[in-house]
The first five atom37 places (N, CA, C, CB, O) and aatype in JSON, in Angstrom:
{
  "aatype": [12, 9, 1, 11, 9, 19, 16, 3, 9, 16, 6, 10, 11, 11, 14, 4, 0, 10, 19, 6, 6, 7, 6, 3, 9, 15, 6, 16, 19, 5, 3, 10, 11, 3, 15, 10, 2, 9, 11, 11, 7, 18, 7, 10, 0, 0, 2, 5, 9, 7, 9, 2, 11, 11, 19, 15, 18, 9, 12, 18, 10, 7, 6, 6, 10, 9, 10, 9, 2, 14, 11, 19, 19, 15, 11, 2, 11, 11, 18, 1, 13, 1, 11, 6, 7, 4, 10, 15, 13, 14, 7, 9, 14, 19, 3, 16, 19, 1, 18, 8, 6, 9, 0, 13, 6, 16, 7, 19, 7, 6, 6, 1, 11, 19, 12, 0, 0, 16, 7, 12, 16, 0, 0, 9, 9, 5, 8, 6, 16, 3, 8, 10, 2, 7, 19, 16, 9, 13, 3, 1, 11, 1],
  "atom_mask": [
    [1, 1, 1, 1, 1],
    [1, 1, 1, 1, 1],
    [1, 1, 1, 1, 1],
    [1, 1, 1, 1, 1],
    [1, 1, 1, 1, 1],
    [1, 1, 1, 1, 1],
    [1, 1, 1, 1, 1],
    [1, 1, 1, 1, 1],
    [1, 1, 1, 1, 1],
    [1, 1, 1, 1, 1],
    [1, 1, 1, 1, 1],
    [1, 1, 1, 1, 1],
    [1, 1, 1, 1, 1],
    [1, 1, 1, 1, 1],
    [1, 1, 1, 1, 1],
    [1, 1, 1, 1, 1],
    [1, 1, 1, 1, 1],
    [1, 1, 1, 1, 1],
    [1, 1, 1, 1, 1],
    [1, 1, 1, 1, 1],
    [1, 1, 1, 1, 1],
    [1, 1, 1, 0, 1],
    [1, 1, 1, 1, 1],
    [1, 1, 1, 1, 1],
    [1, 1, 1, 1, 1],
    [1, 1, 1, 1, 1],
    [1, 1, 1, 1, 1],
    [1, 1, 1, 1, 1],
    [1, 1, 1, 1, 1],
    [1, 1, 1, 1, 1],
    [1, 1, 1, 1, 1],
    [1, 1, 1, 1, 1],
    [1, 1, 1, 1, 1],
    [1, 1, 1, 1, 1],
    [1, 1, 1, 1, 1],
    [1, 1, 1, 1, 1],
    [1, 1, 1, 1, 1],
    [1, 1, 1, 1, 1],
    [1, 1, 1, 1, 1],
    [1, 1, 1, 1, 1],
    [1, 1, 1, 0, 1],
    [1, 1, 1, 1, 1],
    [1, 1, 1, 0, 1],
    [1, 1, 1, 1, 1],
    [1, 1, 1, 1, 1],
    [1, 1, 1, 1, 1],
    [1, 1, 1, 1, 1],
    [1, 1, 1, 1, 1],
    [1, 1, 1, 1, 1],
    [1, 1, 1, 0, 1],
    [1, 1, 1, 1, 1],
    [1, 1, 1, 1, 1],
    [1, 1, 1, 1, 1],
    [1, 1, 1, 1, 1],
    [1, 1, 1, 1, 1],
    [1, 1, 1, 1, 1],
    [1, 1, 1, 1, 1],
    [1, 1, 1, 1, 1],
    [1, 1, 1, 1, 1],
    [1, 1, 1, 1, 1],
    [1, 1, 1, 1, 1],
    [1, 1, 1, 0, 1],
    [1, 1, 1, 1, 1],
    [1, 1, 1, 1, 1],
    [1, 1, 1, 1, 1],
    [1, 1, 1, 1, 1],
    [1, 1, 1, 1, 1],
    [1, 1, 1, 1, 1],
    [1, 1, 1, 1, 1],
    [1, 1, 1, 1, 1],
    [1, 1, 1, 1, 1],
    [1, 1, 1, 1, 1],
    [1, 1, 1, 1, 1],
    [1, 1, 1, 1, 1],
    [1, 1, 1, 1, 1],
    [1, 1, 1, 1, 1],
    [1, 1, 1, 1, 1],
    [1, 1, 1, 1, 1],
    [1, 1, 1, 1, 1],
    [1, 1, 1, 1, 1],
    [1, 1, 1, 1, 1],
    [1, 1, 1, 1, 1],
    [1, 1, 1, 1, 1],
    [1, 1, 1, 1, 1],
    [1, 1, 1, 0, 1],
    [1, 1, 1, 1, 1],
    [1, 1, 1, 1, 1],
    [1, 1, 1, 1, 1],
    [1, 1, 1, 1, 1],
    [1, 1, 1, 1, 1],
    [1, 1, 1, 0, 1],
    [1, 1, 1, 1, 1],
    [1, 1, 1, 1, 1],
    [1, 1, 1, 1, 1],
    [1, 1, 1, 1, 1],
    [1, 1, 1, 1, 1],
    [1, 1, 1, 1, 1],
    [1, 1, 1, 1, 1],
    [1, 1, 1, 1, 1],
    [1, 1, 1, 1, 1],
    [1, 1, 1, 1, 1],
    [1, 1, 1, 1, 1],
    [1, 1, 1, 1, 1],
    [1, 1, 1, 1, 1],
    [1, 1, 1, 1, 1],
    [1, 1, 1, 1, 1],
    [1, 1, 1, 0, 1],
    [1, 1, 1, 1, 1],
    [1, 1, 1, 0, 1],
    [1, 1, 1, 1, 1],
    [1, 1, 1, 1, 1],
    [1, 1, 1, 1, 1],
    [1, 1, 1, 1, 1],
    [1, 1, 1, 1, 1],
    [1, 1, 1, 1, 1],
    [1, 1, 1, 1, 1],
    [1, 1, 1, 1, 1],
    [1, 1, 1, 1, 1],
    [1, 1, 1, 0, 1],
    [1, 1, 1, 1, 1],
    [1, 1, 1, 1, 1],
    [1, 1, 1, 1, 1],
    [1, 1, 1, 1, 1],
    [1, 1, 1, 1, 1],
    [1, 1, 1, 1, 1],
    [1, 1, 1, 1, 1],
    [1, 1, 1, 1, 1],
    [1, 1, 1, 1, 1],
    [1, 1, 1, 1, 1],
    [1, 1, 1, 1, 1],
    [1, 1, 1, 1, 1],
    [1, 1, 1, 1, 1],
    [1, 1, 1, 1, 1],
    [1, 1, 1, 0, 1],
    [1, 1, 1, 1, 1],
    [1, 1, 1, 1, 1],
    [1, 1, 1, 1, 1],
    [1, 1, 1, 1, 1],
    [1, 1, 1, 1, 1],
    [1, 1, 1, 1, 1],
    [1, 1, 1, 1, 1],
    [1, 1, 1, 1, 1]
  ],
  "atom_positions": [
    [[-73.89, -74.57, -239.55], [-73.96, -75.82, -238.67], [-75.15, -75.43, -237.44], [-72.26, -76.19, -237.96], [-75.21, -74.33, -236.89]],
    [[-75.89, -76.39, -237.2], [-76.93, -76.18, -236.27], [-76.3, -76.32, -234.75], [-78.12, -77.25, -236.58], [-75.74, -77.35, -234.37]],
    [[-76.43, -75.35, -234.08], [-75.83, -75.46, -232.68], [-77.01, -75.47, -231.5], [-74.79, -74.14, -232.44], [-78.11, -74.96, -231.7]],
    [[-76.73, -75.97, -230.54], [-77.3, -76.12, -229.34], [-77.64, -74.7, -228.82], [-76.38, -76.91, -228.43], [-76.78, -73.82, -228.88]],
    [[-78.87, -74.46, -228.32], [-79.16, -73.31, -227.72], [-78.62, -73.18, -226.19], [-80.59, -73.17, -227.83], [-78.87, -74.09, -225.39]],
    [[-77.89, -72.05, -225.81], [-77.53, -72.02, -224.49], [-78.64, -71.56, -223.46], [-76.39, -71.19, -224.41], [-79.28, -70.52, -223.57]],
    [[-78.77, -72.44, -222.51], [-79.72, -72.07, -221.52], [-79.25, -71.58, -220.22], [-80.5, -73.13, -221.28], [-80.07, -71.07, -219.45]],
    [[-77.97, -71.68, -219.89], [-77.23, -71.49, -218.73], [-77.23, -69.83, -218.46], [-75.73, -72.15, -218.92], [-76.48, -69.1, -219.11]],
    [[-78.0, -69.4, -217.61], [-78.01, -68.16, -217.39], [-76.81, -67.26, -217.09], [-78.77, -68.1, -216.55], [-76.65, -66.08, -217.42]],
    [[-75.89, -68.2, -216.3], [-74.63, -67.57, -216.02], [-73.73, -67.31, -217.16], [-73.94, -68.34, -215.11], [-72.93, -66.37, -217.13]],
    [[-73.84, -68.12, -218.18], [-73.15, -67.93, -219.46], [-73.78, -66.66, -220.28], [-73.28, -69.31, -220.31], [-73.11, -65.78, -220.82]],
    [[-75.08, -66.76, -220.25], [-75.86, -65.65, -221.06], [-75.54, -64.2, -220.36], [-77.6, -65.96, -221.02], [-75.58, -63.16, -221.03]],
    [[-75.22, -64.21, -219.04], [-75.04, -63.01, -218.44], [-73.73, -62.23, -218.61], [-75.24, -63.22, -217.16], [-73.5, -61.12, -218.14]],
    [[-72.82, -63.03, -219.41], [-71.56, -62.51, -219.73], [-71.53, -61.63, -220.99], [-70.63, -63.63, -219.86], [-71.92, -62.1, -222.06]],
    [[-71.1, -60.46, -220.91], [-71.02, -59.6, -222.19], [-70.21, -60.11, -223.22], [-70.52, -58.27, -221.93], [-69.15, -60.64, -222.87]],
    [[-70.49, -60.07, -224.45], [-69.68, -60.71, -225.66], [-68.59, -59.74, -226.11], [-70.65, -61.05, -226.98], [-68.73, -58.54, -225.89]],
    [[-67.61, -60.18, -226.68], [-66.46, -59.44, -227.27], [-66.96, -58.82, -228.6], [-65.17, -60.41, -227.51], [-67.79, -59.31, -229.36]],
    [[-66.27, -57.62, -228.73], [-66.61, -56.98, -230.09], [-66.0, -57.61, -231.28], [-66.18, -55.55, -230.12], [-64.91, -58.17, -231.23]],
    [[-66.65, -57.52, -232.28], [-66.09, -58.07, -233.72], [-65.01, -57.07, -234.07], [-67.31, -58.11, -235.02], [-65.23, -55.88, -233.87]],
    [[-63.92, -57.45, -234.53], [-62.8, -56.45, -234.86], [-62.79, -56.15, -236.3], [-61.4, -56.98, -234.45], [-63.27, -57.0, -237.06]],
    [[-62.32, -55.08, -236.76], [-62.36, -54.79, -238.13], [-61.42, -55.92, -238.91], [-61.85, -53.25, -238.36], [-60.28, -56.2, -238.55]],
    [[-62.05, -56.46, -239.93], [-61.35, -57.66, -240.81], [-61.46, -58.99, -240.27], [0.0, 0.0, 0.0], [-60.82, -59.92, -240.74]],
    [[-62.26, -59.11, -239.28], [-62.5, -60.38, -238.6], [-63.65, -61.08, -239.47], [-62.93, -60.15, -237.0], [-64.7, -60.5, -239.75]],
    [[-63.35, -62.42, -239.85], [-64.47, -63.21, -240.61], [-65.41, -63.82, -239.62], [-63.87, -64.4, -241.55], [-65.08, -64.7, -238.83]],
    [[-66.81, -63.22, -239.74], [-67.84, -63.81, -238.98], [-68.75, -64.61, -239.77], [-68.56, -62.82, -238.28], [-69.81, -65.04, -239.32]],
    [[-68.34, -64.8, -240.97], [-69.31, -65.59, -241.88], [-69.74, -66.82, -241.38], [-68.75, -65.88, -243.17], [-70.92, -67.11, -241.55]],
    [[-68.95, -67.65, -240.76], [-69.33, -68.94, -240.16], [-70.29, -68.71, -239.02], [-68.08, -69.72, -239.67], [-71.28, -69.42, -238.86]],
    [[-70.02, -67.82, -238.3], [-70.96, -67.48, -237.02], [-72.19, -67.07, -237.64], [-70.41, -66.25, -235.98], [-73.18, -67.58, -237.12]],
    [[-72.41, -66.25, -238.65], [-73.67, -65.82, -239.13], [-74.33, -67.11, -239.73], [-73.51, -64.61, -240.18], [-75.51, -67.33, -239.47]],
    [[-73.67, -67.89, -240.47], [-74.4, -69.18, -240.85], [-74.8, -70.0, -240.0], [-73.79, -69.91, -241.57], [-75.77, -70.71, -240.28]],
    [[-74.18, -70.1, -238.82], [-74.62, -70.99, -237.66], [-75.64, -70.5, -237.01], [-73.66, -71.24, -236.69], [-76.42, -71.29, -236.46]],
    [[-75.86, -69.02, -236.93], [-77.02, -68.48, -236.39], [-78.08, -68.62, -237.18], [-76.9, -67.23, -236.09], [-79.14, -68.91, -236.64]],
    [[-78.03, -68.47, -238.47], [-79.14, -68.75, -239.44], [-79.55, -70.1, -239.37], [-78.77, -68.45, -240.84], [-80.75, -70.29, -239.15]],
    [[-78.81, -71.06, -239.51], [-79.25, -72.52, -239.18], [-79.83, -72.91, -237.94], [-78.21, -73.35, -239.26], [-80.74, -73.73, -237.88]],
    [[-79.25, -72.24, -236.76], [-79.95, -72.7, -235.57], [-81.22, -72.08, -235.47], [-79.21, -72.46, -234.36], [-82.17, -72.73, -235.04]],
    [[-81.33, -70.79, -235.86], [-82.69, -70.09, -235.81], [-83.75, -70.56, -236.76], [-82.53, -68.64, -236.08], [-84.93, -70.34, -236.49]],
    [[-83.41, -71.18, -237.81], [-84.27, -71.86, -238.72], [-84.78, -73.0, -238.07], [-83.63, -72.23, -239.95], [-85.97, -73.25, -238.21]],
    [[-84.08, -73.73, -237.38], [-84.69, -74.92, -236.62], [-85.44, -74.52, -235.61], [-83.76, -75.83, -236.08], [-86.52, -75.09, -235.54]],
    [[-85.17, -73.6, -234.69], [-85.85, -73.19, -233.62], [-87.14, -72.23, -233.82], [-84.9, -72.59, -232.84], [-87.89, -71.99, -232.87]],
    [[-87.33, -71.72, -235.06], [-88.41, -70.92, -235.38], [-88.6, -69.7, -234.54], [-89.53, -71.68, -235.34], [-89.75, -69.36, -234.28]],
    [[-87.74, -69.1, -234.16], [-87.67, -67.7, -233.41], [-87.48, -66.54, -234.33], [0.0, 0.0, 0.0], [-87.39, -66.76, -235.54]],
    [[-87.42, -65.43, -233.88], [-87.28, -64.23, -234.67], [-85.87, -63.68, -234.83], [-88.1, -63.22, -234.1], [-85.49, -62.95, -235.75]],
    [[-85.1, -64.16, -233.75], [-83.64, -63.71, -233.69], [-82.95, -64.53, -232.79], [0.0, 0.0, 0.0], [-83.49, -65.32, -232.01]],
    [[-81.63, -64.31, -232.91], [-80.74, -65.25, -232.27], [-79.37, -64.51, -232.05], [-80.58, -66.57, -233.18], [-78.85, -63.89, -232.98]],
    [[-78.8, -64.56, -230.84], [-77.46, -63.86, -230.56], [-76.4, -64.87, -230.49], [-77.46, -63.03, -229.23], [-76.59, -66.03, -230.13]],
    [[-75.21, -64.35, -230.88], [-74.08, -65.46, -231.04], [-73.82, -66.16, -229.61], [-72.59, -64.75, -231.62], [-73.35, -67.3, -229.54]],
    [[-74.12, -65.48, -228.61], [-73.75, -66.1, -227.18], [-74.72, -67.23, -227.0], [-73.9, -64.99, -225.88], [-74.46, -68.2, -226.28]],
    [[-75.85, -67.1, -227.66], [-76.99, -68.09, -227.46], [-76.65, -69.51, -228.02], [-78.31, -67.55, -228.18], [-77.21, -70.55, -227.67]],
    [[-75.68, -69.4, -228.9], [-75.22, -70.64, -229.49], [-73.66, -70.86, -229.15], [-75.47, -70.6, -231.07], [-72.96, -71.55, -229.89]],
    [[-73.2, -70.27, -228.06], [-71.93, -70.43, -227.36], [-70.7, -69.77, -228.19], [0.0, 0.0, 0.0], [-69.56, -70.23, -228.17]],
    [[-71.01, -68.89, -228.76], [-69.89, -67.82, -229.53], [-69.9, -66.46, -228.79], [-70.32, -67.48, -231.25], [-70.92, -65.77, -228.76]],
    [[-68.79, -66.12, -228.24], [-68.65, -64.9, -227.69], [-68.32, -63.77, -228.55], [-67.77, -64.99, -226.77], [-67.2, -63.27, -228.39]],
    [[-69.02, -63.34, -229.35], [-68.84, -62.31, -230.4], [-70.12, -61.38, -230.35], [-68.64, -63.01, -231.89], [-71.2, -61.92, -230.09]],
    [[-70.07, -60.19, -230.56], [-71.33, -59.27, -230.68], [-71.88, -59.44, -232.09], [-70.98, -57.67, -230.4], [-71.68, -58.56, -232.93]],
    [[-72.57, -60.53, -232.36], [-73.31, -60.74, -233.68], [-74.59, -61.25, -233.43], [-72.61, -61.69, -234.63], [-74.75, -62.08, -232.53]],
    [[-75.53, -60.85, -234.11], [-76.93, -61.29, -234.04], [-77.54, -61.33, -235.29], [-77.72, -60.48, -233.21], [-77.36, -60.48, -236.15]],
    [[-78.36, -62.47, -235.42], [-79.14, -62.65, -236.66], [-80.7, -62.57, -236.42], [-78.78, -64.03, -237.29], [-81.24, -63.19, -235.51]],
    [[-81.37, -61.75, -237.3], [-82.73, -61.63, -237.08], [-83.43, -61.98, -238.29], [-83.09, -60.32, -236.63], [-82.86, -61.7, -239.34]],
    [[-84.58, -62.56, -238.35], [-85.42, -62.93, -239.55], [-86.81, -62.7, -238.9], [-85.16, -64.57, -240.17], [-87.29, -63.33, -237.95]],
    [[-87.39, -61.61, -239.63], [-88.79, -61.19, -239.12], [-89.55, -60.8, -240.3], [-88.76, -59.98, -238.06], [-89.11, -59.89, -240.99]],
    [[-90.6, -61.36, -240.61], [-91.58, -61.09, -241.77], [-90.8, -61.09, -243.14], [-92.34, -59.62, -241.55], [-91.0, -60.27, -244.04]],
    [[-89.96, -62.04, -243.18], [-89.19, -62.06, -244.51], [-88.02, -61.18, -244.63], [0.0, 0.0, 0.0], [-87.33, -61.2, -245.65]],
    [[-87.77, -60.4, -243.6], [-86.51, -59.46, -243.65], [-85.6, -59.9, -242.72], [-86.79, -57.99, -243.36], [-85.85, -60.13, -241.54]],
    [[-84.28, -60.03, -243.39], [-83.04, -60.44, -242.76], [-82.22, -59.31, -242.28], [-82.26, -61.22, -243.68], [-81.98, -58.34, -243.0]],
    [[-81.77, -59.41, -241.05], [-80.94, -58.34, -240.51], [-79.88, -58.98, -239.72], [-81.73, -57.34, -239.65], [-80.13, -59.8, -238.84]],
    [[-78.62, -58.58, -240.06], [-77.38, -59.04, -239.17], [-76.83, -57.78, -238.44], [-76.13, -59.73, -240.12], [-76.5, -56.72, -238.97]],
    [[-76.8, -58.05, -237.24], [-76.27, -56.89, -236.28], [-74.9, -57.42, -235.89], [-77.26, -56.6, -234.87], [-74.73, -58.58, -235.55]],
    [[-73.91, -56.49, -235.97], [-72.51, -56.54, -235.74], [-72.26, -55.41, -234.7], [-71.67, -56.36, -237.1], [-72.36, -54.22, -235.01]],
    [[-71.92, -55.82, -233.45], [-71.52, -54.77, -232.45], [-72.6, -53.73, -232.27], [-70.23, -54.08, -232.88], [-72.31, -52.53, -232.21]],
    [[-73.87, -54.19, -232.17], [-75.02, -53.29, -232.14], [-75.15, -52.27, -230.89], [-76.24, -54.17, -232.19], [-74.84, -52.64, -229.76]],
    [[-75.52, -51.22, -231.12], [-75.78, -50.25, -229.9], [-76.89, -49.49, -230.22], [-74.61, -49.27, -229.54], [-76.97, -48.83, -231.26]],
    [[-77.86, -49.57, -229.25], [-79.18, -48.58, -229.5], [-78.75, -47.14, -228.89], [-80.72, -49.21, -228.62], [-78.4, -46.95, -227.73]],
    [[-78.85, -46.22, -229.86], [-78.47, -44.81, -229.44], [-79.54, -43.99, -229.3], [-77.59, -44.17, -230.34], [-79.21, -42.85, -228.98]],
    [[-80.84, -44.2, -229.44], [-81.89, -43.49, -229.13], [-83.06, -44.37, -229.08], [-82.04, -42.44, -230.0], [-83.06, -45.42, -229.73]],
    [[-84.17, -44.0, -228.29], [-85.41, -44.84, -228.02], [-86.39, -43.91, -227.56], [-85.2, -45.99, -226.96], [-86.18, -43.01, -226.75]],
    [[-87.72, -44.24, -228.24], [-88.72, -43.22, -227.81], [-90.1, -44.38, -227.66], [-88.93, -41.74, -229.15], [-90.17, -45.5, -228.16]],
    [[-91.0, -43.73, -226.89], [-92.4, -44.4, -226.7], [-92.17, -45.99, -225.9], [-93.18, -44.59, -228.41], [-92.47, -47.09, -226.36]],
    [[-91.65, -45.74, -224.85], [-91.7, -46.89, -223.82], [-92.98, -47.59, -223.81], [-91.45, -46.39, -222.4], [-94.05, -46.99, -223.9]],
    [[-92.87, -48.86, -223.71], [-94.21, -49.59, -223.54], [-94.02, -50.96, -222.83], [-94.89, -49.84, -224.98], [-92.89, -51.43, -222.72]],
    [[-95.03, -51.57, -222.39], [-95.0, -52.93, -221.87], [-95.09, -53.96, -222.86], [-96.03, -53.15, -220.95], [-96.13, -54.08, -223.5]],
    [[-94.13, -54.73, -223.06], [-94.18, -55.86, -223.99], [-94.68, -57.15, -223.24], [-92.75, -56.1, -224.63], [-93.95, -57.79, -222.48]],
    [[-95.87, -57.44, -223.5], [-96.44, -58.72, -222.78], [-96.02, -59.95, -223.34], [-97.93, -58.77, -222.79], [-96.14, -60.2, -224.54]],
    [[-95.48, -60.81, -222.43], [-95.1, -62.15, -222.63], [-94.1, -62.2, -223.58], [-96.16, -62.97, -223.0], [-94.26, -62.93, -224.55]],
    [[-92.97, -61.48, -223.46], [-91.8, -61.6, -224.41], [-91.23, -63.02, -224.17], [-90.62, -60.42, -224.15], [-91.23, -63.54, -223.06]],
    [[-90.78, -63.57, -225.22], [-90.28, -64.9, -225.18], [-88.79, -64.85, -225.53], [0.0, 0.0, 0.0], [-88.28, -63.85, -226.04]],
    [[-88.04, -66.08, -225.22], [-86.65, -66.08, -225.44], [-86.33, -67.54, -225.81], [-85.84, -65.54, -224.19], [-86.88, -68.44, -225.18]],
    [[-85.41, -67.84, -226.86], [-85.16, -69.3, -227.21], [-84.29, -69.89, -226.12], [-84.43, -69.48, -228.64], [-84.22, -71.11, -225.99]],
    [[-83.67, -69.08, -225.35], [-82.85, -69.54, -224.27], [-83.65, -70.01, -223.05], [-81.92, -68.47, -223.88], [-83.15, -70.83, -222.28]],
    [[-84.81, -69.55, -222.86], [-85.77, -69.74, -221.8], [-87.19, -70.13, -222.46], [-85.86, -68.39, -220.91], [-88.15, -69.35, -222.41]],
    [[-87.24, -71.29, -223.02], [-88.4, -71.75, -223.7], [-89.48, -71.92, -222.62], [-88.11, -73.08, -224.5], [-89.29, -72.5, -221.55]],
    [[-90.74, -71.3, -223.05], [-92.01, -71.57, -222.34], [-91.94, -70.75, -220.99], [0.0, 0.0, 0.0], [-92.65, -71.06, -220.03]],
    [[-91.0, -69.63, -220.95], [-91.13, -68.75, -219.88], [-91.24, -67.37, -220.37], [-90.03, -68.88, -218.97], [-90.25, -66.67, -220.55]],
    [[-92.75, -66.88, -220.65], [-92.89, -65.7, -221.12], [-92.71, -64.61, -220.02], [-94.14, -65.65, -221.77], [-93.01, -64.91, -218.86]],
    [[-92.24, -63.4, -220.3], [-91.97, -62.35, -219.25], [-92.44, -61.06, -219.81], [-90.43, -62.24, -218.84], [-92.11, -60.7, -220.94]],
    [[-93.23, -60.36, -219.01], [-93.68, -58.83, -219.32], [-92.26, -58.04, -219.11], [-95.02, -58.19, -218.13], [-91.6, -58.08, -218.07]],
    [[-91.92, -57.33, -220.23], [-90.68, -56.48, -220.28], [-91.08, -55.04, -220.55], [-89.67, -56.98, -221.41], [-92.21, -54.69, -220.9]],
    [[-90.09, -54.27, -220.37], [-90.16, -52.92, -220.9], [-89.31, -52.72, -222.2], [-89.7, -51.93, -219.82], [-88.11, -53.02, -222.21]],
    [[-89.95, -52.23, -223.27], [-89.23, -52.02, -224.49], [-89.62, -50.75, -225.02], [-89.44, -53.09, -225.48], [-90.47, -50.08, -224.42]],
    [[-89.02, -50.29, -226.23], [-89.42, -49.2, -226.84], [-89.86, -49.27, -228.25], [-88.49, -48.37, -226.71], [-89.23, -49.99, -229.02]],
    [[-90.83, -48.61, -228.64], [-91.55, -48.74, -229.98], [-90.71, -48.13, -231.16], [-92.97, -47.99, -229.91], [-90.82, -48.55, -232.32]],
    [[-89.87, -47.12, -230.79], [-88.98, -46.57, -231.82], [-87.61, -46.51, -231.35], [-89.41, -45.22, -232.26], [-87.32, -46.07, -230.23]],
    [[-86.69, -46.99, -232.27], [-85.25, -46.92, -231.84], [-84.52, -46.52, -232.98], [-84.69, -48.23, -231.29], [-84.98, -46.68, -234.1]],
    [[-83.26, -45.95, -232.76], [-82.1, -45.78, -233.57], [-80.99, -46.61, -233.02], [-81.71, -44.34, -233.65], [-80.7, -46.66, -231.83]],
    [[-80.3, -47.33, -234.11], [-79.08, -48.13, -233.54], [-78.01, -48.14, -234.59], [-79.46, -49.68, -233.14], [-78.16, -47.94, -235.8]],
    [[-76.86, -48.41, -233.91], [-75.63, -48.47, -234.81], [-75.47, -49.9, -235.01], [-74.27, -47.8, -234.19], [-76.0, -50.68, -234.22]],
    [[-74.71, -50.36, -236.13], [-74.32, -51.66, -236.36], [-73.13, -51.68, -237.31], [-75.46, -52.44, -236.87], [-73.03, -50.79, -238.16]],
    [[-72.24, -52.62, -237.2], [-71.18, -52.69, -237.99], [-69.83, -52.44, -237.31], [0.0, 0.0, 0.0], [-69.72, -52.29, -236.1]],
    [[-68.71, -52.4, -238.27], [-67.45, -52.28, -237.79], [-66.6, -51.22, -238.51], [-66.86, -53.55, -237.84], [-66.55, -51.26, -239.74]],
    [[-65.98, -50.35, -237.89], [-64.98, -49.41, -238.44], [-65.8, -48.36, -239.46], [0.0, 0.0, 0.0], [-66.84, -47.78, -239.16]],
    [[-65.18, -48.27, -240.59], [-65.86, -47.41, -241.63], [-67.21, -47.92, -242.14], [-64.96, -47.26, -242.83], [-67.97, -47.2, -242.78]],
    [[-67.46, -49.13, -241.83], [-68.72, -49.78, -242.48], [-69.91, -49.59, -241.39], [-68.45, -51.5, -242.84], [-71.06, -49.95, -241.66]],
    [[-69.6, -49.03, -240.22], [-70.67, -48.72, -239.17], [-71.5, -47.76, -239.73], [-70.16, -48.2, -237.83], [-71.14, -46.77, -240.37]],
    [[-72.9, -48.18, -239.39], [-73.96, -47.31, -239.79], [-75.05, -47.11, -238.75], [-74.55, -47.82, -241.02], [-75.19, -47.87, -237.79]],
    [[-75.78, -46.13, -238.98], [-76.94, -45.84, -238.0], [-78.28, -46.09, -238.66], [-76.92, -44.32, -237.48], [-78.62, -45.47, -239.67]],
    [[-79.02, -46.98, -238.11], [-80.39, -47.38, -238.73], [-81.54, -47.15, -237.73], [-80.39, -48.94, -239.17], [-81.26, -46.97, -236.55]],
    [[-82.86, -47.15, -238.15], [-84.03, -47.06, -237.46], [-84.78, -48.34, -237.52], [-84.79, -45.97, -237.95], [-84.59, -49.2, -238.39]],
    [[-85.69, -48.43, -236.5], [-86.58, -49.54, -236.47], [-87.64, -49.08, -235.59], [-85.94, -50.85, -236.0], [-87.46, -48.25, -234.71]],
    [[-88.9, -49.7, -235.88], [-90.11, -49.55, -235.05], [-90.85, -50.78, -234.82], [-91.01, -48.61, -235.64], [-90.66, -51.79, -235.5]],
    [[-91.77, -50.7, -233.79], [-92.57, -51.98, -233.66], [-91.94, -53.24, -233.19], [0.0, 0.0, 0.0], [-91.12, -53.16, -232.29]],
    [[-92.22, -54.33, -233.67], [-91.78, -55.48, -233.17], [-90.32, -55.8, -233.83], [-92.86, -56.55, -233.41], [-89.58, -56.65, -233.32]],
    [[-90.0, -55.17, -234.86], [-88.54, -55.18, -235.26], [-87.62, -54.46, -234.31], [-88.36, -54.55, -236.62], [-86.51, -54.94, -234.09]],
    [[-88.02, -53.32, -233.71], [-87.35, -52.61, -232.77], [-87.29, -53.45, -231.45], [-88.01, -51.26, -232.59], [-86.26, -53.41, -230.78]],
    [[-88.3, -54.16, -231.08], [-88.29, -54.92, -229.85], [-87.25, -56.0, -230.13], [-89.76, -55.52, -229.46], [-86.42, -56.24, -229.25]],
    [[-87.23, -56.67, -231.27], [-86.38, -57.69, -231.43], [-84.97, -57.53, -231.46], [-86.7, -58.23, -232.43], [-84.13, -58.35, -231.08]],
    [[-84.74, -56.18, -232.05], [-83.35, -55.7, -232.17], [-82.83, -55.39, -230.71], [-83.28, -54.38, -233.15], [-81.65, -55.59, -230.42]],
    [[-83.78, -54.85, -229.73], [-83.5, -54.45, -228.35], [-83.11, -55.82, -227.7], [-84.8, -53.69, -227.59], [-82.1, -55.9, -227.01]],
    [[-83.89, -56.88, -227.92], [-83.74, -58.13, -227.26], [-82.31, -58.92, -227.66], [-85.02, -59.01, -227.64], [-81.57, -59.47, -226.85]],
    [[-82.15, -58.86, -228.83], [-80.77, -59.58, -229.41], [-79.62, -58.61, -228.83], [-80.69, -59.66, -231.31], [-78.65, -59.14, -228.29]],
    [[-79.68, -57.3, -228.91], [-78.69, -56.34, -228.57], [-78.42, -56.65, -226.87], [-79.28, -54.71, -228.96], [-77.3, -56.76, -226.38]],
    [[-79.59, -56.75, -226.18], [-79.4, -57.07, -224.83], [-78.6, -58.33, -224.54], [-80.67, -57.16, -224.22], [-77.69, -58.32, -223.71]],
    [[-78.93, -59.36, -225.21], [-78.16, -60.64, -225.07], [-76.74, -60.39, -225.29], [-78.62, -61.7, -226.05], [-75.99, -60.78, -224.4]],
    [[-76.25, -59.82, -226.29], [-74.9, -59.39, -226.49], [-74.2, -58.74, -225.38], [-74.87, -58.56, -227.54], [-73.01, -58.99, -225.21]],
    [[-74.8, -57.94, -224.63], [-74.38, -57.21, -223.69], [-74.5, -57.87, -222.15], [-75.08, -56.0, -223.89], [-74.1, -57.28, -221.15]],
    [[-75.13, -59.22, -222.15], [-75.15, -59.94, -220.95], [-76.31, -59.62, -220.31], [0.0, 0.0, 0.0], [-76.32, -59.74, -219.08]],
    [[-77.47, -59.15, -220.97], [-78.76, -58.75, -220.28], [-79.8, -59.76, -220.89], [-79.18, -57.11, -220.56], [-79.86, -60.1, -222.08]],
    [[-80.56, -60.14, -219.95], [-81.71, -61.19, -220.34], [-83.08, -60.48, -220.11], [-81.65, -62.64, -219.37], [-83.18, -59.34, -219.65]],
    [[-84.1, -61.26, -220.49], [-85.41, -60.71, -220.52], [-85.78, -60.51, -218.92], [-86.47, -61.72, -221.36], [-86.56, -59.63, -218.57]],
    [[-85.24, -61.31, -218.09], [-85.53, -61.15, -216.62], [-84.98, -59.93, -216.0], [-85.02, -62.3, -215.86], [-85.39, -59.56, -214.89]],
    [[-84.0, -59.25, -216.72], [-83.35, -58.03, -216.42], [-84.2, -56.77, -216.81], [-82.02, -58.02, -217.12], [-84.01, -55.64, -216.36]],
    [[-85.13, -57.13, -217.67], [-86.08, -56.19, -218.36], [-87.6, -56.24, -217.78], [-86.08, -56.56, -219.93], [-88.47, -55.41, -218.03]],
    [[-87.75, -57.37, -216.99], [-89.01, -57.6, -216.27], [-89.73, -56.2, -215.77], [-88.68, -58.55, -215.02], [-89.19, -55.4, -215.0]],
    [[-90.91, -56.09, -216.28], [-91.73, -55.09, -215.69], [-92.44, -55.53, -214.44], [-92.7, -54.65, -216.65], [-93.18, -54.74, -213.85]]
  ]
}
């Protein structure tokens, strides 16, 4: 189902609840996919469509990534991301601080794994993980 994108910064500043082991998030993931497809962005966090769960969906260069309870565990090569955008704040680009290389955890329980990302993919993961923790691009402003 396509959902309206949340633009209320007060709502977006609230950290999301963890996904619990055995919890069915398939409907949330489908809603994220459907909503992102219409908006033509690179990623979307559940709280951006009104769902209070730590789930994000990323589609970049044909690669799909579903983040569940993501946590950035290491980061290298800090840089200034010029004119970072956000679907919740359309038309408001912000210069932010991001990292070119990251390692991150995603998943629940025994399914949790550590992965790595670089470049734009790393920036998107940082952006979506921030959303789930109640952090916006304005908090990362350089």
